[in-house]
mmCIF file as Biopython writes it, N, C-alpha, C and O atoms, coordinates in Angstrom:
data_model
#
loop_
_atom_site.group_PDB
_atom_site.id
_atom_site.type_symbol
_atom_site.label_atom_id
_atom_site.label_alt_id
_atom_site.label_comp_id
_atom_site.label_asym_id
_atom_site.label_entity_id
_atom_site.label_seq_id
_atom_site.pdbx_PDB_ins_code
_atom_site.Cartn_x
_atom_site.Cartn_y
_atom_site.Cartn_z
_atom_site.occupancy
_atom_site.B_iso_or_equiv
_atom_site.auth_seq_id
_atom_site.auth_asym_id
_atom_site.pdbx_PDB_model_num
ATOM 1   N N  . MET A ? 1  ? 119.475 83.376 102.452 1.0 0.0 1  A 1 
ATOM 2   C CA . MET A ? 1  ? 118.973 82.108 101.838 1.0 0.0 1  A 1 
ATOM 3   C C  . MET A ? 1  ? 117.451 82.539 101.469 1.0 0.0 1  A 1 
ATOM 4   O O  . MET A ? 1  ? 116.633 82.930 102.302 1.0 0.0 1  A 1 
ATOM 5   N N  . LEU A ? 2  ? 117.248 82.418 100.267 1.0 0.0 2  A 1 
ATOM 6   C CA . LEU A ? 2  ? 115.929 82.697 99.653  1.0 0.0 2  A 1 
ATOM 7   C C  . LEU A ? 2  ? 115.144 81.497 99.693  1.0 0.0 2  A 1 
ATOM 8   O O  . LEU A ? 2  ? 115.659 80.410 99.433  1.0 0.0 2  A 1 
ATOM 9   N N  . GLU A ? 3  ? 113.850 81.626 100.022 1.0 0.0 3  A 1 
ATOM 10  C CA . GLU A ? 3  ? 112.869 80.548 100.054 1.0 0.0 3  A 1 
ATOM 11  C C  . GLU A ? 3  ? 111.929 80.600 98.738  1.0 0.0 3  A 1 
ATOM 12  O O  . GLU A ? 3  ? 111.218 81.587 98.553  1.0 0.0 3  A 1 
ATOM 13  N N  . ILE A ? 4  ? 111.938 79.684 97.968  1.0 0.0 4  A 1 
ATOM 14  C CA . ILE A ? 4  ? 111.161 79.770 96.674  1.0 0.0 4  A 1 
ATOM 15  C C  . ILE A ? 4  ? 109.772 78.971 96.885  1.0 0.0 4  A 1 
ATOM 16  O O  . ILE A ? 4  ? 109.707 77.742 96.909  1.0 0.0 4  A 1 
ATOM 17  N N  . GLU A ? 5  ? 108.745 79.786 97.024  1.0 0.0 5  A 1 
ATOM 18  C CA . GLU A ? 5  ? 107.518 79.153 97.237  1.0 0.0 5  A 1 
ATOM 19  C C  . GLU A ? 5  ? 106.579 78.762 96.241  1.0 0.0 5  A 1 
ATOM 20  O O  . GLU A ? 5  ? 106.768 79.286 95.143  1.0 0.0 5  A 1 
ATOM 21  N N  . ALA A ? 6  ? 105.616 77.977 96.334  1.0 0.0 6  A 1 
ATOM 22  C CA . ALA A ? 6  ? 104.668 77.772 95.230  1.0 0.0 6  A 1 
ATOM 23  C C  . ALA A ? 6  ? 103.561 78.927 95.400  1.0 0.0 6  A 1 
ATOM 24  O O  . ALA A ? 6  ? 103.007 79.267 96.446  1.0 0.0 6  A 1 
ATOM 25  N N  . GLU A ? 7  ? 103.387 79.425 94.153  1.0 0.0 7  A 1 
ATOM 26  C CA . GLU A ? 7  ? 102.397 80.569 94.004  1.0 0.0 7  A 1 
ATOM 27  C C  . GLU A ? 7  ? 100.891 80.063 93.451  1.0 0.0 7  A 1 
ATOM 28  O O  . GLU A ? 7  ? 100.016 80.849 93.089  1.0 0.0 7  A 1 
ATOM 29  N N  . ILE A ? 8  ? 100.759 78.632 93.455  1.0 0.0 8  A 1 
ATOM 30  C CA . ILE A ? 8  ? 99.690  78.134 93.170  1.0 0.0 8  A 1 
ATOM 31  C C  . ILE A ? 8  ? 99.538  76.609 93.938  1.0 0.0 8  A 1 
ATOM 32  O O  . ILE A ? 8  ? 100.573 75.975 94.141  1.0 0.0 8  A 1 
ATOM 33  N N  . ALA A ? 9  ? 98.478  76.151 94.275  1.0 0.0 9  A 1 
ATOM 34  C CA . ALA A ? 9  ? 98.377  74.815 94.666  1.0 0.0 9  A 1 
ATOM 35  C C  . ALA A ? 9  ? 98.490  73.769 93.374  1.0 0.0 9  A 1 
ATOM 36  O O  . ALA A ? 9  ? 98.120  74.064 92.238  1.0 0.0 9  A 1 
ATOM 37  N N  . GLY A ? 10 ? 99.020  72.599 93.729  1.0 0.0 10 A 1 
ATOM 38  C CA . GLY A ? 10 ? 99.258  71.729 92.353  1.0 0.0 10 A 1 
ATOM 39  C C  . GLY A ? 10 ? 100.045 70.521 92.930  1.0 0.0 10 A 1 
ATOM 40  O O  . GLY A ? 10 ? 100.147 70.238 94.124  1.0 0.0 10 A 1 
ATOM 41  N N  . SER A ? 11 ? 100.552 69.896 91.938  1.0 0.0 11 A 1 
ATOM 42  C CA . SER A ? 11 ? 101.598 68.748 92.131  1.0 0.0 11 A 1 
ATOM 43  C C  . SER A ? 11 ? 102.726 69.093 91.451  1.0 0.0 11 A 1 
ATOM 44  O O  . SER A ? 11 ? 102.687 69.805 90.448  1.0 0.0 11 A 1 
ATOM 45  N N  . VAL A ? 12 ? 103.918 68.562 92.001  1.0 0.0 12 A 1 
ATOM 46  C CA . VAL A ? 12 ? 105.247 68.736 91.603  1.0 0.0 12 A 1 
ATOM 47  C C  . VAL A ? 12 ? 105.272 67.717 90.424  1.0 0.0 12 A 1 
ATOM 48  O O  . VAL A ? 12 ? 105.178 66.506 90.627  1.0 0.0 12 A 1 
ATOM 49  N N  . TRP A ? 13 ? 105.416 68.317 89.055  1.0 0.0 13 A 1 
ATOM 50  C CA . TRP A ? 13 ? 105.481 67.245 87.998  1.0 0.0 13 A 1 
ATOM 51  C C  . TRP A ? 13 ? 106.789 66.929 87.626  1.0 0.0 13 A 1 
ATOM 52  O O  . TRP A ? 13 ? 107.019 65.757 87.327  1.0 0.0 13 A 1 
ATOM 53  N N  . LYS A ? 14 ? 107.833 67.884 87.581  1.0 0.0 14 A 1 
ATOM 54  C CA . LYS A ? 14 ? 109.159 67.613 87.350  1.0 0.0 14 A 1 
ATOM 55  C C  . LYS A ? 14 ? 110.102 68.565 88.053  1.0 0.0 14 A 1 
ATOM 56  O O  . LYS A ? 14 ? 109.883 69.776 88.078  1.0 0.0 14 A 1 
ATOM 57  N N  . ILE A ? 15 ? 111.273 67.938 88.688  1.0 0.0 15 A 1 
ATOM 58  C CA . ILE A ? 15 ? 112.304 68.697 89.248  1.0 0.0 15 A 1 
ATOM 59  C C  . ILE A ? 15 ? 113.430 68.819 88.322  1.0 0.0 15 A 1 
ATOM 60  O O  . ILE A ? 15 ? 113.956 67.821 87.829  1.0 0.0 15 A 1 
ATOM 61  N N  . GLU A ? 16 ? 113.824 70.038 88.066  1.0 0.0 16 A 1 
ATOM 62  C CA . GLU A ? 16 ? 114.804 70.304 87.204  1.0 0.0 16 A 1 
ATOM 63  C C  . GLU A ? 16 ? 116.155 70.789 87.831  1.0 0.0 16 A 1 
ATOM 64  O O  . GLU A ? 16 ? 117.093 70.992 87.059  1.0 0.0 16 A 1 
ATOM 65  N N  . ALA A ? 17 ? 116.306 70.971 89.050  1.0 0.0 17 A 1 
ATOM 66  C CA . ALA A ? 17 ? 117.503 71.434 89.688  1.0 0.0 17 A 1 
ATOM 67  C C  . ALA A ? 17 ? 117.774 70.499 90.973  1.0 0.0 17 A 1 
ATOM 68  O O  . ALA A ? 17 ? 116.832 69.981 91.573  1.0 0.0 17 A 1 
ATOM 69  N N  . ALA A ? 18 ? 119.066 70.319 91.346  1.0 0.0 18 A 1 
ATOM 70  C CA . ALA A ? 18 ? 119.249 69.471 92.473  1.0 0.0 18 A 1 
ATOM 71  C C  . ALA A ? 18 ? 120.115 70.357 93.511  1.0 0.0 18 A 1 
ATOM 72  O O  . ALA A ? 18 ? 120.625 71.449 93.260  1.0 0.0 18 A 1 
ATOM 73  N N  . VAL A ? 19 ? 120.166 69.693 94.654  1.0 0.0 19 A 1 
ATOM 74  C CA . VAL A ? 19 ? 121.253 70.329 95.521  1.0 0.0 19 A 1 
ATOM 75  C C  . VAL A ? 19 ? 122.630 70.464 95.228  1.0 0.0 19 A 1 
ATOM 76  O O  . VAL A ? 19 ? 123.339 69.483 95.007  1.0 0.0 19 A 1 
ATOM 77  N N  . GLY A ? 20 ? 123.092 71.762 95.212  1.0 0.0 20 A 1 
ATOM 78  C CA . GLY A ? 20 ? 124.630 71.942 95.028  1.0 0.0 20 A 1 
ATOM 79  C C  . GLY A ? 20 ? 124.795 72.645 93.341  1.0 0.0 20 A 1 
ATOM 80  O O  . GLY A ? 20 ? 125.853 73.067 92.875  1.0 0.0 20 A 1 
ATOM 81  N N  . ASP A ? 21 ? 123.559 72.626 92.686  1.0 0.0 21 A 1 
ATOM 82  C CA . ASP A ? 21 ? 123.473 73.050 91.237  1.0 0.0 21 A 1 
ATOM 83  C C  . ASP A ? 21 ? 123.656 74.688 91.324  1.0 0.0 21 A 1 
ATOM 84  O O  . ASP A ? 21 ? 123.055 75.350 92.170  1.0 0.0 21 A 1 
ATOM 85  N N  . ARG A ? 22 ? 124.424 75.184 90.495  1.0 0.0 22 A 1 
ATOM 86  C CA . ARG A ? 22 ? 124.438 76.720 90.301  1.0 0.0 22 A 1 
ATOM 87  C C  . ARG A ? 22 ? 123.390 76.914 89.307  1.0 0.0 22 A 1 
ATOM 88  O O  . ARG A ? 22 ? 123.321 76.155 88.340  1.0 0.0 22 A 1 
ATOM 89  N N  . VAL A ? 23 ? 122.386 78.087 89.509  1.0 0.0 23 A 1 
ATOM 90  C CA . VAL A ? 23 ? 121.386 78.294 88.681  1.0 0.0 23 A 1 
ATOM 91  C C  . VAL A ? 23 ? 121.638 79.700 88.373  1.0 0.0 23 A 1 
ATOM 92  O O  . VAL A ? 23 ? 122.325 80.442 89.076  1.0 0.0 23 A 1 
ATOM 93  N N  . GLU A ? 24 ? 120.910 80.109 87.032  1.0 0.0 24 A 1 
ATOM 94  C CA . GLU A ? 24 ? 120.937 81.526 86.636  1.0 0.0 24 A 1 
ATOM 95  C C  . GLU A ? 24 ? 119.569 82.194 86.992  1.0 0.0 24 A 1 
ATOM 96  O O  . GLU A ? 24 ? 118.567 81.488 87.101  1.0 0.0 24 A 1 
ATOM 97  N N  . GLU A ? 25 ? 119.519 83.499 87.169  1.0 0.0 25 A 1 
ATOM 98  C CA . GLU A ? 25 ? 118.271 84.070 87.195  1.0 0.0 25 A 1 
ATOM 99  C C  . GLU A ? 25 ? 117.335 83.498 86.156  1.0 0.0 25 A 1 
ATOM 100 O O  . GLU A ? 25 ? 117.733 83.213 85.027  1.0 0.0 25 A 1 
ATOM 101 N N  . GLU A ? 26 ? 116.075 83.333 86.555  1.0 0.0 26 A 1 
ATOM 102 C CA . GLU A ? 26 ? 115.034 82.939 85.591  1.0 0.0 26 A 1 
ATOM 103 C C  . GLU A ? 26 ? 115.285 81.492 85.104  1.0 0.0 26 A 1 
ATOM 104 O O  . GLU A ? 26 ? 114.640 81.166 84.108  1.0 0.0 26 A 1 
ATOM 105 N N  . GLN A ? 27 ? 116.141 80.542 85.658  1.0 0.0 27 A 1 
ATOM 106 C CA . GLN A ? 27 ? 116.276 79.246 85.330  1.0 0.0 27 A 1 
ATOM 107 C C  . GLN A ? 27 ? 115.065 78.383 85.962  1.0 0.0 27 A 1 
ATOM 108 O O  . GLN A ? 27 ? 114.679 78.550 87.119  1.0 0.0 27 A 1 
ATOM 109 N N  . VAL A ? 28 ? 114.606 77.605 85.226  1.0 0.0 28 A 1 
ATOM 110 C CA . VAL A ? 28 ? 113.665 76.643 85.643  1.0 0.0 28 A 1 
ATOM 111 C C  . VAL A ? 28 ? 114.023 75.812 86.767  1.0 0.0 28 A 1 
ATOM 112 O O  . VAL A ? 28 ? 114.953 75.041 86.530  1.0 0.0 28 A 1 
ATOM 113 N N  . LEU A ? 29 ? 113.489 75.761 88.030  1.0 0.0 29 A 1 
ATOM 114 C CA . LEU A ? 29 ? 113.937 75.066 89.000  1.0 0.0 29 A 1 
ATOM 115 C C  . LEU A ? 29 ? 112.955 73.855 88.995  1.0 0.0 29 A 1 
ATOM 116 O O  . LEU A ? 29 ? 113.531 72.769 89.070  1.0 0.0 29 A 1 
ATOM 117 N N  . LEU A ? 30 ? 111.637 73.810 88.926  1.0 0.0 30 A 1 
ATOM 118 C CA . LEU A ? 30 ? 110.763 72.742 88.895  1.0 0.0 30 A 1 
ATOM 119 C C  . LEU A ? 30 ? 109.528 73.319 88.142  1.0 0.0 30 A 1 
ATOM 120 O O  . LEU A ? 30 ? 109.323 74.494 87.838  1.0 0.0 30 A 1 
ATOM 121 N N  . ILE A ? 31 ? 108.683 72.128 87.889  1.0 0.0 31 A 1 
ATOM 122 C CA . ILE A ? 31 ? 107.366 72.376 87.077  1.0 0.0 31 A 1 
ATOM 123 C C  . ILE A ? 31 ? 106.263 71.829 87.920  1.0 0.0 31 A 1 
ATOM 124 O O  . ILE A ? 31 ? 106.233 70.666 88.323  1.0 0.0 31 A 1 
ATOM 125 N N  . LEU A ? 32 ? 105.289 72.808 88.183  1.0 0.0 32 A 1 
ATOM 126 C CA . LEU A ? 32 ? 104.059 72.451 88.901  1.0 0.0 32 A 1 
ATOM 127 C C  . LEU A ? 32 ? 102.994 72.110 87.854  1.0 0.0 32 A 1 
ATOM 128 O O  . LEU A ? 32 ? 103.048 72.541 86.702  1.0 0.0 32 A 1 
ATOM 129 N N  . GLU A ? 33 ? 102.027 71.315 88.315  1.0 0.0 33 A 1 
ATOM 130 C CA . GLU A ? 33 ? 100.929 70.973 87.409  1.0 0.0 33 A 1 
ATOM 131 C C  . GLU A ? 33 ? 99.818  71.287 88.162  1.0 0.0 33 A 1 
ATOM 132 O O  . GLU A ? 33 ? 99.628  70.822 89.285  1.0 0.0 33 A 1 
ATOM 133 N N  . SER A ? 34 ? 99.024  72.104 87.566  1.0 0.0 34 A 1 
ATOM 134 C CA . SER A ? 34 ? 97.757  72.763 88.240  1.0 0.0 34 A 1 
ATOM 135 C C  . SER A ? 34 ? 96.457  72.936 87.156  1.0 0.0 34 A 1 
ATOM 136 O O  . SER A ? 34 ? 96.633  73.532 86.094  1.0 0.0 34 A 1 
ATOM 137 N N  . MET A ? 35 ? 95.447  72.496 87.434  1.0 0.0 35 A 1 
ATOM 138 C CA . MET A ? 35 ? 94.338  72.494 86.450  1.0 0.0 35 A 1 
ATOM 139 C C  . MET A ? 35 ? 94.782  72.141 85.158  1.0 0.0 35 A 1 
ATOM 140 O O  . MET A ? 35 ? 94.461  72.857 84.210  1.0 0.0 35 A 1 
ATOM 141 N N  . LYS A ? 36 ? 95.487  71.122 84.988  1.0 0.0 36 A 1 
ATOM 142 C CA . LYS A ? 36 ? 95.954  70.786 83.477  1.0 0.0 36 A 1 
ATOM 143 C C  . LYS A ? 36 ? 97.001  71.548 82.820  1.0 0.0 36 A 1 
ATOM 144 O O  . LYS A ? 36 ? 97.233  71.395 81.621  1.0 0.0 36 A 1 
ATOM 145 N N  . MET A ? 37 ? 97.725  72.466 83.648  1.0 0.0 37 A 1 
ATOM 146 C CA . MET A ? 37 ? 98.571  73.337 83.151  1.0 0.0 37 A 1 
ATOM 147 C C  . MET A ? 37 ? 99.943  73.245 83.729  1.0 0.0 37 A 1 
ATOM 148 O O  . MET A ? 37 ? 100.089 73.057 84.937  1.0 0.0 37 A 1 
ATOM 149 N N  . GLU A ? 38 ? 100.870 73.360 82.983  1.0 0.0 38 A 1 
ATOM 150 C CA . GLU A ? 38 ? 102.313 73.201 83.493  1.0 0.0 38 A 1 
ATOM 151 C C  . GLU A ? 38 ? 102.711 74.643 83.832  1.0 0.0 38 A 1 
ATOM 152 O O  . GLU A ? 38 ? 102.678 75.516 82.964  1.0 0.0 38 A 1 
ATOM 153 N N  . ILE A ? 39 ? 103.088 74.893 85.098  1.0 0.0 39 A 1 
ATOM 154 C CA . ILE A ? 39 ? 103.455 76.158 85.580  1.0 0.0 39 A 1 
ATOM 155 C C  . ILE A ? 39 ? 105.230 76.028 85.967  1.0 0.0 39 A 1 
ATOM 156 O O  . ILE A ? 39 ? 105.588 75.352 86.931  1.0 0.0 39 A 1 
ATOM 157 N N  . PRO A ? 40 ? 106.077 76.646 85.222  1.0 0.0 40 A 1 
ATOM 158 C CA . PRO A ? 40 ? 107.433 76.617 85.672  1.0 0.0 40 A 1 
ATOM 159 C C  . PRO A ? 40 ? 107.815 77.390 86.828  1.0 0.0 40 A 1 
ATOM 160 O O  . PRO A ? 40 ? 107.467 78.570 86.799  1.0 0.0 40 A 1 
ATOM 161 N N  . VAL A ? 41 ? 108.433 77.001 87.808  1.0 0.0 41 A 1 
ATOM 162 C CA . VAL A ? 41 ? 108.996 77.803 89.018  1.0 0.0 41 A 1 
ATOM 163 C C  . VAL A ? 41 ? 110.389 78.369 88.611  1.0 0.0 41 A 1 
ATOM 164 O O  . VAL A ? 41 ? 111.133 77.497 88.163  1.0 0.0 41 A 1 
ATOM 165 N N  . GLU A ? 42 ? 110.879 79.533 88.657  1.0 0.0 42 A 1 
ATOM 166 C CA . GLU A ? 42 ? 112.070 80.073 88.069  1.0 0.0 42 A 1 
ATOM 167 C C  . GLU A ? 42 ? 112.726 80.479 89.216  1.0 0.0 42 A 1 
ATOM 168 O O  . GLU A ? 42 ? 112.110 80.754 90.245  1.0 0.0 42 A 1 
ATOM 169 N N  . ALA A ? 43 ? 114.024 80.542 89.109  1.0 0.0 43 A 1 
ATOM 170 C CA . ALA A ? 43 ? 114.985 81.045 90.254  1.0 0.0 43 A 1 
ATOM 171 C C  . ALA A ? 43 ? 114.911 82.642 90.079  1.0 0.0 43 A 1 
ATOM 172 O O  . ALA A ? 43 ? 115.225 83.178 89.016  1.0 0.0 43 A 1 
ATOM 173 N N  . PRO A ? 44 ? 114.501 83.308 91.123  1.0 0.0 44 A 1 
ATOM 174 C CA . PRO A ? 44 ? 114.472 84.704 91.337  1.0 0.0 44 A 1 
ATOM 175 C C  . PRO A ? 44 ? 115.984 85.505 91.001  1.0 0.0 44 A 1 
ATOM 176 O O  . PRO A ? 44 ? 116.044 86.696 90.697  1.0 0.0 44 A 1 
ATOM 177 N N  . CYS A ? 45 ? 116.927 84.786 91.096  1.0 0.0 45 A 1 
ATOM 178 C CA . CYS A ? 45 ? 118.290 85.427 91.110  1.0 0.0 45 A 1 
ATOM 179 C C  . CYS A ? 45 ? 119.206 84.216 90.701  1.0 0.0 45 A 1 
ATOM 180 O O  . CYS A ? 45 ? 118.725 83.090 90.581  1.0 0.0 45 A 1 
ATOM 181 N N  . ALA A ? 46 ? 120.482 84.467 90.501  1.0 0.0 46 A 1 
ATOM 182 C CA . ALA A ? 46 ? 121.550 83.486 90.263  1.0 0.0 46 A 1 
ATOM 183 C C  . ALA A ? 46 ? 121.982 82.975 91.853  1.0 0.0 46 A 1 
ATOM 184 O O  . ALA A ? 46 ? 122.006 83.678 92.864  1.0 0.0 46 A 1 
ATOM 185 N N  . GLY A ? 47 ? 122.275 81.679 91.740  1.0 0.0 47 A 1 
ATOM 186 C CA . GLY A ? 47 ? 122.819 81.131 93.126  1.0 0.0 47 A 1 
ATOM 187 C C  . GLY A ? 47 ? 122.928 79.770 93.262  1.0 0.0 47 A 1 
ATOM 188 O O  . GLY A ? 47 ? 122.805 79.148 92.207  1.0 0.0 47 A 1 
ATOM 189 N N  . VAL A ? 48 ? 123.133 79.099 94.302  1.0 0.0 48 A 1 
ATOM 190 C CA . VAL A ? 48 ? 123.269 77.755 94.386  1.0 0.0 48 A 1 
ATOM 191 C C  . VAL A ? 48 ? 122.181 77.185 95.152  1.0 0.0 48 A 1 
ATOM 192 O O  . VAL A ? 48 ? 121.775 77.769 96.156  1.0 0.0 48 A 1 
ATOM 193 N N  . VAL A ? 49 ? 121.662 76.066 94.753  1.0 0.0 49 A 1 
ATOM 194 C CA . VAL A ? 49 ? 120.389 75.436 95.332  1.0 0.0 49 A 1 
ATOM 195 C C  . VAL A ? 49 ? 121.027 74.745 96.394  1.0 0.0 49 A 1 
ATOM 196 O O  . VAL A ? 49 ? 122.022 74.037 96.241  1.0 0.0 49 A 1 
ATOM 197 N N  . ARG A ? 50 ? 120.320 75.000 97.718  1.0 0.0 50 A 1 
ATOM 198 C CA . ARG A ? 50 ? 120.933 74.378 98.981  1.0 0.0 50 A 1 
ATOM 199 C C  . ARG A ? 50 ? 119.951 73.406 99.502  1.0 0.0 50 A 1 
ATOM 200 O O  . ARG A ? 50 ? 120.318 72.728 100.462 1.0 0.0 50 A 1 
ATOM 201 N N  . ALA A ? 51 ? 118.665 73.210 98.991  1.0 0.0 51 A 1 
ATOM 202 C CA . ALA A ? 51 ? 117.679 72.431 99.278  1.0 0.0 51 A 1 
ATOM 203 C C  . ALA A ? 51 ? 116.576 72.334 98.449  1.0 0.0 51 A 1 
ATOM 204 O O  . ALA A ? 51 ? 116.005 73.312 97.966  1.0 0.0 51 A 1 
ATOM 205 N N  . VAL A ? 52 ? 116.241 71.104 98.261  1.0 0.0 52 A 1 
ATOM 206 C CA . VAL A ? 52 ? 114.855 70.844 97.532  1.0 0.0 52 A 1 
ATOM 207 C C  . VAL A ? 52 ? 113.857 70.355 98.439  1.0 0.0 52 A 1 
ATOM 208 O O  . VAL A ? 52 ? 113.961 69.180 98.791  1.0 0.0 52 A 1 
ATOM 209 N N  . LYS A ? 53 ? 112.936 71.026 98.867  1.0 0.0 53 A 1 
ATOM 210 C CA . LYS A ? 53 ? 111.954 70.582 99.953  1.0 0.0 53 A 1 
ATOM 211 C C  . LYS A ? 53 ? 110.823 69.575 99.560  1.0 0.0 53 A 1 
ATOM 212 O O  . LYS A ? 53 ? 110.092 69.002 100.369 1.0 0.0 53 A 1 
ATOM 213 N N  . VAL A ? 54 ? 110.788 69.447 98.242  1.0 0.0 54 A 1 
ATOM 214 C CA . VAL A ? 54 ? 109.607 68.633 97.702  1.0 0.0 54 A 1 
ATOM 215 C C  . VAL A ? 54 ? 110.157 67.415 96.812  1.0 0.0 54 A 1 
ATOM 216 O O  . VAL A ? 54 ? 111.335 67.358 96.461  1.0 0.0 54 A 1 
ATOM 217 N N  . GLU A ? 55 ? 109.258 66.509 96.501  1.0 0.0 55 A 1 
ATOM 218 C CA . GLU A ? 55 ? 109.511 65.417 95.717  1.0 0.0 55 A 1 
ATOM 219 C C  . GLU A ? 55 ? 108.671 65.330 94.432  1.0 0.0 55 A 1 
ATOM 220 O O  . GLU A ? 55 ? 107.551 65.828 94.547  1.0 0.0 55 A 1 
ATOM 221 N N  . GLU A ? 56 ? 108.949 64.844 93.322  1.0 0.0 56 A 1 
ATOM 222 C CA . GLU A ? 56 ? 108.218 64.900 92.122  1.0 0.0 56 A 1 
ATOM 223 C C  . GLU A ? 56 ? 106.861 63.839 92.687  1.0 0.0 56 A 1 
ATOM 224 O O  . GLU A ? 56 ? 106.905 62.864 93.438  1.0 0.0 56 A 1 
ATOM 225 N N  . GLY A ? 57 ? 105.811 64.418 92.058  1.0 0.0 57 A 1 
ATOM 226 C CA . GLY A ? 57 ? 104.539 63.813 92.506  1.0 0.0 57 A 1 
ATOM 227 C C  . GLY A ? 57 ? 103.832 64.169 93.751  1.0 0.0 57 A 1 
ATOM 228 O O  . GLY A ? 57 ? 102.780 63.626 94.085  1.0 0.0 57 A 1 
ATOM 229 N N  . ALA A ? 58 ? 104.537 65.266 94.562  1.0 0.0 58 A 1 
ATOM 230 C CA . ALA A ? 58 ? 103.918 65.585 95.743  1.0 0.0 58 A 1 
ATOM 231 C C  . ALA A ? 58 ? 102.873 66.576 95.506  1.0 0.0 58 A 1 
ATOM 232 O O  . ALA A ? 58 ? 102.954 67.333 94.539  1.0 0.0 58 A 1 
ATOM 233 N N  . THR A ? 59 ? 101.941 66.618 96.288  1.0 0.0 59 A 1 
ATOM 234 C CA . THR A ? 59 ? 100.737 67.793 96.257  1.0 0.0 59 A 1 
ATOM 235 C C  . THR A ? 59 ? 101.411 68.792 97.021  1.0 0.0 59 A 1 
ATOM 236 O O  . THR A ? 59 ? 102.077 68.456 98.000  1.0 0.0 59 A 1 
ATOM 237 N N  . VAL A ? 60 ? 101.286 70.215 96.609  1.0 0.0 60 A 1 
ATOM 238 C CA . VAL A ? 60 ? 101.594 71.395 97.421  1.0 0.0 60 A 1 
ATOM 239 C C  . VAL A ? 60 ? 100.500 72.362 97.390  1.0 0.0 60 A 1 
ATOM 240 O O  . VAL A ? 60 ? 99.758  72.420 96.409  1.0 0.0 60 A 1 
ATOM 241 N N  . GLU A ? 61 ? 100.347 73.158 98.449  1.0 0.0 61 A 1 
ATOM 242 C CA . GLU A ? 61 ? 99.507  74.126 98.680  1.0 0.0 61 A 1 
ATOM 243 C C  . GLU A ? 61 ? 100.196 75.289 98.293  1.0 0.0 61 A 1 
ATOM 244 O O  . GLU A ? 61 ? 101.421 75.214 98.198  1.0 0.0 61 A 1 
ATOM 245 N N  . GLU A ? 62 ? 99.505  76.576 98.002  1.0 0.0 62 A 1 
ATOM 246 C CA . GLU A ? 62 ? 100.144 77.775 97.819  1.0 0.0 62 A 1 
ATOM 247 C C  . GLU A ? 62 ? 100.937 78.095 99.249  1.0 0.0 62 A 1 
ATOM 248 O O  . GLU A ? 62 ? 100.529 77.911 100.396 1.0 0.0 62 A 1 
ATOM 249 N N  . GLY A ? 63 ? 102.165 78.618 98.809  1.0 0.0 63 A 1 
ATOM 250 C CA . GLY A ? 63 ? 102.960 79.061 99.968  1.0 0.0 63 A 1 
ATOM 251 C C  . GLY A ? 63 ? 103.835 78.091 100.554 1.0 0.0 63 A 1 
ATOM 252 O O  . GLY A ? 63 ? 104.527 78.402 101.523 1.0 0.0 63 A 1 
ATOM 253 N N  . THR A ? 64 ? 103.872 76.799 99.991  1.0 0.0 64 A 1 
ATOM 254 C CA . THR A ? 64 ? 104.827 75.872 100.432 1.0 0.0 64 A 1 
ATOM 255 C C  . THR A ? 64 ? 106.110 76.040 99.904  1.0 0.0 64 A 1 
ATOM 256 O O  . THR A ? 64 ? 106.261 76.196 98.692  1.0 0.0 64 A 1 
ATOM 257 N N  . VAL A ? 65 ? 107.032 76.024 100.669 1.0 0.0 65 A 1 
ATOM 258 C CA . VAL A ? 65 ? 108.380 76.162 100.301 1.0 0.0 65 A 1 
ATOM 259 C C  . VAL A ? 65 ? 109.006 74.966 99.485  1.0 0.0 65 A 1 
ATOM 260 O O  . VAL A ? 65 ? 109.063 73.813 99.912  1.0 0.0 65 A 1 
ATOM 261 N N  . LEU A ? 66 ? 109.387 75.311 98.474  1.0 0.0 66 A 1 
ATOM 262 C CA . LEU A ? 66 ? 109.926 74.338 97.363  1.0 0.0 66 A 1 
ATOM 263 C C  . LEU A ? 66 ? 111.363 74.065 97.313  1.0 0.0 66 A 1 
ATOM 264 O O  . LEU A ? 66 ? 111.834 72.928 97.331  1.0 0.0 66 A 1 
ATOM 265 N N  . VAL A ? 67 ? 112.056 75.168 97.249  1.0 0.0 67 A 1 
ATOM 266 C CA . VAL A ? 67 ? 113.576 75.055 96.943  1.0 0.0 67 A 1 
ATOM 267 C C  . VAL A ? 67 ? 114.046 76.271 97.958  1.0 0.0 67 A 1 
ATOM 268 O O  . VAL A ? 67 ? 113.346 77.235 98.269  1.0 0.0 67 A 1 
ATOM 269 N N  . LEU A ? 68 ? 115.413 75.998 98.407  1.0 0.0 68 A 1 
ATOM 270 C CA . LEU A ? 68 ? 116.053 77.198 99.155  1.0 0.0 68 A 1 
ATOM 271 C C  . LEU A ? 68 ? 117.322 77.301 98.101  1.0 0.0 68 A 1 
ATOM 272 O O  . LEU A ? 68 ? 117.925 76.357 97.591  1.0 0.0 68 A 1 
ATOM 273 N N  . ILE A ? 69 ? 117.585 78.870 97.897  1.0 0.0 69 A 1 
ATOM 274 C CA . ILE A ? 69 ? 118.589 79.116 97.119  1.0 0.0 69 A 1 
ATOM 275 C C  . ILE A ? 69 ? 119.421 80.080 97.973  1.0 0.0 69 A 1 
ATOM 276 O O  . ILE A ? 69 ? 118.954 80.978 98.673  1.0 0.0 69 A 1 
ATOM 277 N N  . GLU A ? 70 ? 120.851 79.741 97.808  1.0 0.0 70 A 1 
ATOM 278 C CA . GLU A ? 70 ? 121.737 80.809 98.228  1.0 0.0 70 A 1 
ATOM 279 C C  . GLU A ? 70 ? 122.138 81.582 97.338  1.0 0.0 70 A 1 
ATOM 280 O O  . GLU A ? 70 ? 122.889 81.122 96.478  1.0 0.0 70 A 1 
ATOM 281 N N  . SER A ? 71 ? 121.717 83.090 97.291  1.0 0.0 71 A 1 
ATOM 282 C CA . SER A ? 71 ? 122.129 84.072 96.283  1.0 0.0 71 A 1 
ATOM 283 C C  . SER A ? 71 ? 123.859 84.296 96.049  1.0 0.0 71 A 1 
ATOM 284 O O  . SER A ? 71 ? 124.672 84.072 96.946  1.0 0.0 71 A 1 
ATOM 285 N N  . GLU A ? 72 ? 124.151 84.675 94.963  1.0 0.0 72 A 1 
ATOM 286 C CA . GLU A ? 72 ? 125.603 84.862 94.748  1.0 0.0 72 A 1 
ATOM 287 C C  . GLU A ? 72 ? 125.819 86.430 94.676  1.0 0.0 72 A 1 
ATOM 288 O O  . GLU A ? 72 ? 126.948 86.890 94.500  1.0 0.0 72 A 1 
#
């Protein structure tokens, strides 16, 4: 199980993936907003989304686990 973490503090602007979704490498999972910039968070590999640990509008710190992916 891979833990996808926030690389920067910000807020969760939009969630693009749901639990059970199959995702491809580099597919956008969610978008963070920080310092008026939109930062896409991408899947590091193909797999299945097993958990989304945040909600839209949530404020996250650097290192916060955002999504869990089971790699294929």
